[in-house]
N, C-alpha and C positions, 0 to 999 in steps of 0.2 A: 831203597827201591830194588825191585827184582832185577836179575841179570837180563840183558837184552834178549838172549835166546829164549829164556823162559817166558818173558813177557810176550814175545811174538807167538810162542806156542799157545799160551793161554788166550791171547786175543784172537787168534785164528779160530779156535774152537767156539768162542763166544760169538764171534762175528757170524759164523755159520748158523748158530742157533738163533741169533737175532733175525737172520734172513728167513728162517723157518718158523719163527714165532714161538720158540721153545726155550729161550733163555730164562733162567730162574726168576728174574725180577719182572718179566713181562708175562709170566704164567700165573693165572689165578690160583690161590691156595685156599682151600676151604677151612673155615674155622672149626674148632672142636674135633679135629682128626689128628692121628698120630703125626708127630713132627718128622719132617723129611729131610732137613738139611744134614749134610755129612757130619759125622762125629767119629772120634777114635774109639774103636770097639774094645780096646784094651783099657784105656783110662776113663772113657766116658766123656772126655772133654770135646766140645764142638770145635770143628775147624773154623778159622776166622778169615774175614776179608776175601781176597781173591782166591785163596786156597779153597775156601768153602764153595765159591761159585764154580771153580774149575772142576773140583771133584764131583759136584752135582752134575755138571755138564757131561763129564766123561762117563759117569755112571749111566746117564740117560742114553748117550750115544751107543754104549756097549750093551745096553739092555740089562744092567744089573738091577735086581729088585731089592737090594739091601743098601742102607745108607751107612753101614759100618765100614771103616777103613783102618788099616794098621800096617806096621812094618812086618817084614819076614820074621824078625826076632821076636816081636810082640806076639805073633801068631804061635810061634814055637813055645813061648812061655805059657800060653793058654792050652798047651797040649794039642794044638792044631797044626796043619801042614799046608803050605801053599802048593797047589798042584803043579806038577812039572809042565813047563812050557808056557805058563801064564806070564803075561807082560805087566810089569809094575807101572805105576803112574808117579811121576816126580812132582813134588811140591817143594816150595822154598819158604824159609822163615828166617827171622832175625834172632841172633843170639847175643844178648847184652852182657852175659857173664859166663864164666867158666869155673868149673870145680877142679882144682889142681891139688896134688899132694904136697904137703908141707915138708921141707927138708931143713937140716941143720947147716951150719957153716961149711961142713965138709961135704955137703951134698947128699947126706944119708937121710932116708925117710924118718920123719918123726912119728912116734906112736904114743897111744895113751896107756893107761895103767894095765889095760887088758891086752896090750900088744897089737891093737888095731891101728892102722894108719890114720893119721890126722890129715884133714883137708881144709882148704880155705877157698872162699869164693872171690874170684878176681873180676872186677867190673871193667868192661871195655869202654873206652871213650866213644868209639864208633861201633855199631853193631856188626857182627860177622854174618855174612850171608851163608846160610847152611841149606843143604838139600836133603831130602828124605825120599826114599822110594817106598810107596805104600801100595797095598793090594786091597781090593774090595772083598768083603766077606763072601761074595759069590764065587771068588777065585780060591777059596780056602776050604779044605776038608777038615772035619772034626770040630767045627764050631757049633755051639748050641744055637737053636733058633734065636733070632733077634727078639729081645724082650720089648714088648709094647710099652713105650714110655707113657706114664700117666698124663692125660690131658685134663686140665682143671675144669671143673663144672662151669657152666655158662655164667652163673651168678658170680663165681669167684674171679673169672677172667675179666668180666665187665667191671667188677669192683676195683680190681688192680689197675686196669686202664684208667678208670675215673680218678683214682688216687694220683696217678702220674700226672694227669692233666691238671688236677687241682694244685699239686705241689709245685708245678712249674710256674704258677702265677701268671701264665700267659693270658692275655685278653682274648677270649673266644666268643664270637658273636654267632648265635644260631638264628638264621633267617629263612624266610620262605624262598623257594627257588632251588636251582640245581648247581649253583656255583660254589666251589670250595677253593679258597686261595689265602695266601699270606701277604699282607701289605707291609713292605719295608717302611713306607712313608709314615704310616700310623702305628706300626709295630703291633698289628692286630691280625687275628685269624678269623676268617669268615667261612662258615660251613652251613649246609642245609640243616634245618631243624631236625632233631633226632626222630621226630614223629614221621618224617618222610622216608625213613629207612625201613622198608617192609620186605618180608620174604615172599616167595611165590604163593604161599598159602595164606597170605594176608597178615601174618603175625609180625610182631616187631623184630627187626634184624639189627640189634645194637652192635653186633660185631662189625658191620659195615660202617656204622657211625663212628665207632672208636678207631677203626682202621683209617678212616678219612681224617679224623682229627689228629691222629698221631703222625700221619703223613705230612700234614701242614705244620705240625709242631717241629718236624724235621727241618722244614724250610725256616721256621722261626729261630732255630738254633744258629742260623747263619748270620744273624744280626751282629754288627760290629762289637756290641757289648757282650756277646756270647762266644761263639766259636769263630766269628769274624771271617766268613767265607765271602767271596765276591759274588753277590746274588742280585745286584741291581742291573738287570738286563731285560730288554723287551721280549715279550712272548715271540717265539719263533726263531730267535737268534741261537747261534751255536753255543754261546755262553749260558743261555737259559736252559738249553738241552743238557749241558754238562751238570748244572745244578739239579735238574730233574733226575738225572742218572743217580746222583748221590742220594737224593731223597727216596727214590724207588727202591734202591738196594737197602737203605736203612729201614724202609717200611717192611720189606721182606724179612729182615732180621728181627724187627720188633714184633711182627705178626707171628713169627716162629716162636719167639720167647714168651709172648703172652697168650698164644693159642687163639688169637682172634682172626687169623687168616690174613690174606693179602689180596687186594683187588687192584691191579695196575691201572684200571680205568682207561683213560685216553692215551695209552702208551704209543699207539700207532703214529701219533704226531711227532714223536721223537726218535723212532727207530732209525730212520735215515740218517739223522744227525749223529746218533750213537755209532752206527756202522762207520761213518766217515771219520769220526774222532778216533776210533780204535784202529782203523786202517792207517791213518796219518801218524798216530802216536800210540803204540801198543801199551806204553806205560800208563796211559790214561785209566785203564781199568784198575790198576793198583792204586792210583791216587784216589779214584772214585770209591773203591771199596774201603780204603783206609779212612776216608772222610765219612763214609757211611758207618763204619765201626765207631768212629768218634761221636757221631750223632747218637747212636744207640747207647753208648756209654754215658753220654751227657744226660740223655733222657732218663735212663735207669738210675742215674745218680740222684735224681729227685726222690726216688723211692728209698734209696739208702739213707739220705738225709732225714727223711720223714721217720724211718724206722728207728734211727738213732735217737731222734727227739722223743719219740714215743717211749722207747726203752728208758730214757732218763726220767720221763714223767712218772712211769710206773715205779722206778727205783726210788723216786723222791717220796713216795707214799710209805716206804718202809725204812728209809734211812734218813739221817739228819742231812738236810741239804747243804752242800758246800757253797762257797762263794761263786756267784754267777760269773761265767767267762764270756759268754756270747761269741764263741768262735765257731768256725765251720766244722763239719763232721770229722775230717781227718784229724784235726787237733783235738776235738772232743773225745774221739775214740781212744786217744792216748791218755786222756786225763780222767777216765772213768774211775770211780771209786767203787770197788767190788766189796760185797758183803762177805766176810770171812765165813767159809763153810768147811768143806772137806780139806784134807791135806793137799798141798799144792806141789807140783813138780815144775820147777822153773826152767825156762828155755833160753838158750843163747841165740836169740833171733837178731840178725843184722837189721838195721833200720830199713834198708831197701826191701826187705822181705816181710815187713810187718803185715801188709795186706794179705799176703798168702797165708801167714800164720793165723790171722783172724778168720779167714774163710774156712780154715780147717777146724776152727773151734777154740783156738787159744784165746786167753783173756789177758787184759793189761792190768798190772798191779801198780797203782800210782805211787805208793810209798816205796816199794822196792825198785820201781822204774824198770820192770822186767815183765816179759810174757810168761804165762803159766797155764798148766792144764790140771784138772782135778785127778784124784787117784783113780776114779772110775773110768777115766777116758783111756781108750786104746792108745798107747804111746807110739805105735809103729809109724803112723804118718808123720810123727814129729822127731823121728830118730836123729835126723841130721842136726837138729838144734839141741838135742839132749846132751850130746858130746860136749864136754867142757862147761856145761851149765852149772856145775858145782861151784864155780868161781863166783857166781852171782850171790850177792848178800843183800839182806834187807836193811842192814845198818847204814845210817847216813854217813856219807863220806866226809872226812875232815879236810879233803883237798878242795879248795874253792874252785879251782880250774875245772876239776871233774864235775863238781856240782853245777857250775855254770854251763858246761857242755850238756849236762842232762836237761837243764832248763831250756836251752836252745833247741835241742831235739824235740822236747815236749811241745814246743811252740811251732814245730813243723819245719825248722831250719835244718839244712843239710850241711854238715861240717866235713871238710876234706881231711881234718885232723883235729888236734886240740884247739880250742878257741884262743885267739891272741888277745890277751888282756893288757893292752898298752895304751888305753885311753883314746884310741882313734876309731873311727867308724869303719866297719868291715861289711862288705856286701857279699851275700852268699845265696845260693839257690834254696828254694823251699819245696815242700812236697807239692807236686803238680806242675812245677816249672819244666820247661823243655829247652834243649839246646843251650844257648848262652844266657837264658833268662836268670836273673838274680833278684827275686822278689823279697828277700830277707835282709835285715841289717842288724848289727849289734855293736855295742861298745862296752868293753869291760875295764874295770879299774882294780888294781891290787893295793893301792895305798890306803892305809887305815883299814876299815872293814871292807873286804872285797865286795864290789857291787857292779851292776851293769844295767843296760837298757836293751831290750829285745823287741824287734818289730817285724811282724809278718805282714807285708803290704797286700798279699793275696787274701788273707783272712781279715785284715784290719786289726789284728791283735797287737797291742803294745803293752809290754810287761816291764815293770821296774823290779829288778832282781837284787836281792841282798843275800850275802852268805849267811848261813845259819850258825856260824861260829859266834860264841858268846863274847869273844874278845878279838881285837885286831889280830891279823896274821902275825906269826913269828917273823921278825925282820929277815932272818936268814932265808926262811922259806919264801917270803915275798921277793927277796932279791934273786933267789934262784929262778922263780917263775918269771920275773921280769926279764932276766937275762935270756932265758929260753924263748920268751916272747920276742925279744929284740932279734935274736938269732933267726927265728922262724920268719920274722918280718923281712929281714935282709935276704934270706934265701928265697922267700916268696917274690920279693921285688926283682931279684935277679932272674927268677923263672919267668915272670911276667915280661920283663924286657926281652928275654931271649925269644919267647913266643911271639911277641910283637914284631921283632926283627924278622923272624921266619915268615910271619904272615905278610909283612911288607914285601919281602922278596918274592913270595908266591903271587902277590897281587900284581907286581910289576911284570912278572913273567906271563901271567894270564892275560893281562891287558895287551901285551906285545903280540900274543897269538890270537887275540879276539878279532871279530869281524865288524865291519861298519854296519850300522843299522839302516836299512832301507825302509822297511815297514815292520810294525810290531803290534800285536793285538792290544797290549796294555796302552801303548801310546795312542792308538786309534780311539780306544774307549775313553781315554782321558782328554782327547782333543789337544794333545801337546806334541811338540817336536822332540827329536832325539837329543838336541843340544850337545852333541859331541860324545854321548855315551856309546858303548859298543855292546855286542852280544856274544855269548860263548857258543860252543858247538851245539848245545841243546836248546838254544833260543832264549836264554835268560839275559835280560839287560844287565850290564855291568857298570855300576856307577862308582868311580874312584873316590876314595876318602883321603884327602890330603890337607896339609897345613897351607897357610897363605904364601909360603915360599914355593909351593908346588911339590913338596916331598910326599909321595904316596905312602900311606900307612896301611890301607886295607881296601876292601871292596864291599859294596852292597849289591846283592843280586835281586832282580825283580822278575818273577815268572809272568807268563801271559795272563794268569788269573789274578795277579796282584800280590801273590805271596812274596814276602820280602825276607831276606836272610843276610847275615854278615859272616865274614870269614872267621873261623875259630881262632881265637887268640889275637885277632887284629885289634888295633887301637882305634876307638871311635871318638873319645873325649877330645874336643877341640878340633876335630877333623871336619872338613866341609868339601862341597863340590861347587865350583863356580860356574854359573850359567851367564853367558853374555860377555861383553867387553868390559873388563875390570879397569875402568878409568878412575884413578884416585881422586880426580877433581869432580866426579859426579857421585850422586847418592848410591849407597849400597843397601840392598834389602837382605835380610836374613830370615829364611823361612824354615819350617819343620821338614817337610817331605819333598821329594823330587817333583812330583806332579804339581804340588802347590807352588814350588819355586819356578817351574816352567810356566805356570799360569801367570804369576806375577810378572815375569819377564815379558810375556806376550802383551800384558796390559800396560806396562810402563816403558818398555824398551830399555830398562836399566839393568845393571848387574845384580845377580841374586846369589847369595851363598845358601846352599842347602845344608842344614844341620843334621838331618836324618831322624831326629827325635826331639821331643820337647825338652828333655833333661840336658840335651847338648846345646840348646840355644844360648845359655849363659856362657859356657866356655868359648863357643865360637864368637859371640859378641865381644867378650873381653879380649880375645885375640885380635879381632878386627880393630877395636878401639886402641889397643897397644900399637898396632902397625900404622893406623891412620888416626892420630889424636884429634884432628880437626875435621874429619870427613863426616858428612851427614849420613847417619846409619838409621835405618827404620827396621824395627822388629815386626815380623808378620806371624801372628800366632794362629793356632787352630781353636775352634770353639767346641769344646767337649761338653756341650750343654746337657746331653743325655745323661752324663754321669751324675749331675747334680740332683737328679730325681731318685738316685739310688743311695743306699746306706751301707755302711760296713756292718758286719754281724753284730757289733756292739752298739749299733744305733746311730753312730756318728754319720753325718752326711758326707758323701764322697765329694771331693773338690773338682772344679773344672780345671783339669791338669793343663790343658793347652793354654788357657788364659793365664793361669797362675804362673806357669813357667815363663811365658812370654813377658808378662809384666815384671817378673823378677829380673830378667835379662835387660829389659828397658831401664829399670831403676838403676841397675849396676853401671850402665855406661851412659846414662842420660839420653836415651833414645825414645822416640814415640813408638807406640805399639798399636798395630792395626789388626783388629779382630773381625772376622766375618759374622754376619747374622747366623743365628741357629738355623738348622735345616727345617723343612716342613714337619710340623708336629713336634717340634722341640728336639729333633735329632741333632747329633753332633755333625759338624761340617767344617771343611776348610774352604779356601777360596776357589779351588777347582770344583768342589761339590756345589758351591753357591753359583758359579758360572753355569754349570750344567743345569741347575734348577731354573735360573732366571734369564739365561742368555748372556752373550758377550757384552752387548751394549749396556744393559742394566747393571751387570756385575762391575763394569768399569766405572759407571757413575757412583755405585755404592762404595767402591774402593776409594775413589778420589775424595768423596765426601767424608768418609771415616778417617782417611789419612789427614785431611785438612784439619779436622777437629782434633785429632790426636796431637798434631804438631802445635796447634794453638794452645791446647790444654797444657802441654809440656812447658812451653815458654811462660805462660801465665803462672803456672805453679812455681817456676824458678823465680819469677819476679816477686811473688808472694813470699817465698822463702827468704829472699834477700831483704824484703821489708821487715819480716819478723826478726831476722837476725839483727837488723839495725835497732829495732825496738828493744831487743834483749840487751844490746850494748849501751842503751840509754841515749841513742841518737834519734833525731826526728827524721822520718823518711821524707825525701824531697817531695814537694807538692806536685812535682811533674810526674810522679810515679804512674798515675793513672794514664796520663798522656803517653808515657813511655810504653805502658802495657798495650795501649791501642796501636802504637807504632809497631810493636812486636807482632801483634795480630795481623796487621796489614802486610808487614814484611814477610812473615812466614807463609801467609796465604799466597803471596806471590811466588814463594820458593818451593811450593809443593811440586814434586816431580810428577809430570803427566806425560802422556804420549806427545811427542814434539808437535804434531799437527794441531793439537788442541790447547797447548800450554798458554798461549797469549789470551785466548778467549776465556779460559778458565780463570786466569788471574784477574781479568776485568770483572768477571761475574762475582768472584769472591769479594773484591774491593767494593762493589756495589752493595753486596749484602752487609758488609761491615758499616757502610754509611747509613 
C-alpha cells in the first residue's frame, strides 16, 4: 500500500474533484474518441491504479491538455527539456525485483566474453515502495505533438466487448425496463434489452449497452468463486458504496481499453459515501483502484483464454495434434508445439518473466523448454535475455532431477530451487498464487526408474511423470541425488522452524500491543461478538492461532471488508482459536472460520475451536481427540455447494471441499459432522450465512435437527460396523442388537447439546419422535 503522506495527498485531490463532480470515474467518457487516461510518453505504457487517477486529476486541475507524462531523464532521452521552474508530480509504485551486478567471491564484477558486466534479477519477498517524479508533456519543450492513438471502429469494439461477455459464461438476462443489476443470490446479471439503448438521433447505441453489461460484469467478478470481494450489502450502505466505487473505476478502465466509453449513471447516490470513505481512510482509494485493476485483468483474461484456444484450433489444422491436456491458458501457453520455420534465437528468460517475454513476441519451444525469437525479429527488446542464452540446449537432459524440474515448471509450479525427490509430498506455489498460497504439489522418486506425480490444484492438472532414461539411474548418481535431497530437506525444515519461531514471537508482541475491540464493521455485519479478539492500530481484527496448551504460533487478521490474511512464516497446521469456556466435561465444536465459530457458540453456548480453513479441520480434530480421548467432539463444516457445479479444465467435477474435509475429520476421530443447507440458488454457505438468510430461530432449529441426525447416524454406523465385524469372525450378532441400536438412538438424542433453556424440551421432543 502507498505511504500515508502520498495517500493523503492523492485522496485530498480526488475528494475535491468528487465535490466538484469532475473525478475521472464520475465523468462521462464518450465512445469512439481518443483515449484520455494518462500514459508514459516515453514507453507508451499506461499508468495504472491510483497513479492513473491521480495524474488525470492533477492534469485537469492544472489545465494540461496532454495525457503524456514522463520523468526528467526520459524527456532528455527524447531530446526534450523540462522548462525551468516547472513543478513535478510524484507517483508511487511497487518494485518486486531488482537488477544487480554479479560478482565473484572476491567481490569483483563478472563479465561476459565481450567484457560486458553480467547482471542477475533479485526477487523481493515484499515489494519496495518507490517514488518517481514525473512531468506532463505540457511542461516540456521539444516534444513532438501527441500522436492520436487509433480508436477501433464501432463494429470492432462492439465485437470485442461481445466476445468478452460470451467468454465469461456469465448468465445475462436482457429484460424490458431500465434496471441493471447483479444478483449474488442467483449469480445472474439483469440489464435492459439492448434495443432500449438508442442515441439522440434515434439510432442504436450499443456502446451504452456494452458499457452497462461490463459494469455489471465487474460486480459479477466479486462472487466468492471468482475474485471473492465482500459484496453482499444492501443498497445505500457504506459497504455497497465501496463496491460501487470499485466497479465504477473498473468500468472507466474497461471503457478506455475497449473504446466504448464510460457512463457513470446514477453516481450521485454514492458521492457522499465516497467522500466520507476517503476522508476517514485515504488508503481506500488505493484499495479500490487495485481492486478495479484486478477486475479489469480478470475480465480481459477471458479474451486471452479465448485467443489461445483459437490459436490452438488453427494450429491443429496444419500440424499433427498432440495429446489433449485440458489445462488453463498459462499452462497451455508453455506447452505449445511450434511449427519449425526460420532460424531461432533462444532466450534465457526467468520463469517469473515469461509473460513479459510473450507480450514482446517471444515463443515457447516445448522440446527445448526455452523461449525463442525468429531471425527476422528485432533482438533489441530481448537483449537482457540474450546474454547467456547460448547455454540453452535442445538436447534432452540425462539428469532426472532437472527433467523433473522442467516438468514441474511446465505444469505451472514455482520452485524455490531444485525439486526434492525424496518420496514425500511437497507443496509449492503455482502461477497465479499470491502471498502464502500454495496451490501446487509434487512427489518425486529416485529409486528404480525416476518418476513422480505433479498436481496443479488451480488448473486441475494432474500429471504422472516418468524419466525418459531407458534404464534405471546409475546407483551412484541416485545416491548422490538422494543425499542432496535429504540435505536440502533438513535445511528446509530448519528454515521453516526458524521462520515459525520468529512469526510466533511477532504474534505475541503484536497481541501485547493490540487494542480491545469495542465495535467493528466485520463483527456488526456478521452479527457476532468479538469473543476476546483484539484489533491492531489500523483496525484489523487479530485472531490468535494457538495449540490446545495456549502456546501462540501465529495470527489471522480480518479487515473491515472481510479480507483475511496470515502472518508470513507462521504455523497454521494444528492451530486453533478457542471461543467460549473450554470445559473438558462438555462438548467441543470444531468449525472452519471465526464467524462460523462465533455463530455456533451463540447458538449452543458451548466451546468452539476455530480451525481457520477446511484443510486444518483434521489436524485440529486429531489434536483435540489426543488431548481429550473421551470428550464429545462435533465437527461443523461449510457447504461449498457452488463448487460442485463447476469442473476442472480436464472435465472432472470439483468437489465440495467444505463437506469432504469436515467428513474426513469426523471419520478420523469418530465425531459427528454437521453441515448447513446450501445457500439460496445453490450458493455455498456456512452457518453464519444460513443464519443471516433464515434468521436466528430457524437457524437454531436447523442446526439442532442436523446435529441430532448426525449423532444418531454415527452411533448406528458404529453398531452396524460392530455387527459386521462379528459376522466376519464367524460369531452370531446378539439378537438384542436392534434394541441396543434403539437405545443408542434415544440416549444420543438426549445428549444433543442445545441451549440450556431448551435442552429438556428438546430431549422430550426427540424421544417422542423415536416412539
